[in-house]
Phi, psi and omega in degrees: 000129181278130180289144176289130182288138178291165178299130182293151178236127174244113187246135177255123177257105183283350180053216182268063180221143175118124175236160181303324183285352183234051184260014181299326180296320177296317179300321180291322177296314180299321179295318178295321178295316180298328180275007178061034176286351184253009177060229186268002182286142167280136185243134184226136172240130178246092181275178172299159180309324185295342183250357185301309183299317181297314181292322180297320178294319180291332183273353182304128179079003180250167182267056177216137183254157180239139179225176176247169183260356181184167172202162177270149180295329183273153182281336179192175176134189183275076182229074185306130177087353181262163180229128181279162176298324179296323178293320177299315178298317181296331180284349177113006180277158176236351178230162170210135175278134175227145176075021177302147184303327179292331174284319180295318184280310186284331184242006175064032182290130181271167175301320181297320179293318178299317178299319181294327176290322177295322177294322177295321178300314179297318179303322183272356181085024178256157172268126180268131172258105185268119183266137176219156178164157185261157175276172178298316181298319180293323177296313182295334178275003179073027186253013184307307183295320178298314182294312181298318179296318180294315179296318180297313181298321183278338186259341185277121179288153173297143178078014178296143179227171177294341181276339184237358185217139173231143175253137176237117175269116179231099174301120188303323184290347181259352185284114177071010183260345186087352179269143175223150174294164173290162177302321179296320178297316179298316180299316180301313183290316181293322176297320178296314179300316179300316181298322179290323178295317179295320178297319184278327189240005181056229185301327181295338181297339177281342186272336181290133176280139177244113181267152170254139177222146179135092179058041173281134180215168182305326185288337180242359186297314184300318180294316181290318184289344179277351182291140176306137177068015167259107188255024179143191186222145167252112191252132179265255186305323182293342180282351179278350179242119186304316183296320179292314183294315178295327177295324177291312181297331181292350176299342181260021176295000000 
């Protein structure tokens, strides 16, 4: 029996981009979502911390969600420069990205730390988007499945459900490079992730959305989003341009 696919999610990760004076792109995205240019996809924008409150206020009553790009595992304390999941929630967000490759590589974040951040997200009432993916060297060494499996096992909290957790597979070598795996490569990895989720979470494993990320653009979105067990996209640079981002989300019309 084939499991019913969950509602797709198309999430934009703005990374360290965006100033108050330049929010026209967000307004254009929100307008496109309101006009149902994105079909059945749920749409999420994750701006820098400085814009979460502003975007959340603008999104009130609209069919667009706001998220953060990271959070600290603790709810409060002497952690200069950090932001807790509770603070993210208080600012108006409903999602938070954890374990992005740029956090893992640049800040040495371990699977255990990523898991603790996902647990913090659940504690605060946020949905955690847990990122996993292999580097170019790991891919060339034929270790993609081993790396993805290890990261998933180490980063996924016990009791994860489709309501509080999303998985995002982002091959590190494809992020912002213009390179993408073949459709067959994506299918192999996403099928593997699904099998591991079902094994770890039983029936609930079918409910978690698995996003693909890594040089997704309007020209390849429909092909990638049609792959079994690809339940949406985590979009980087293309999410900064309303026409590109809406074009990707429109793959789910």
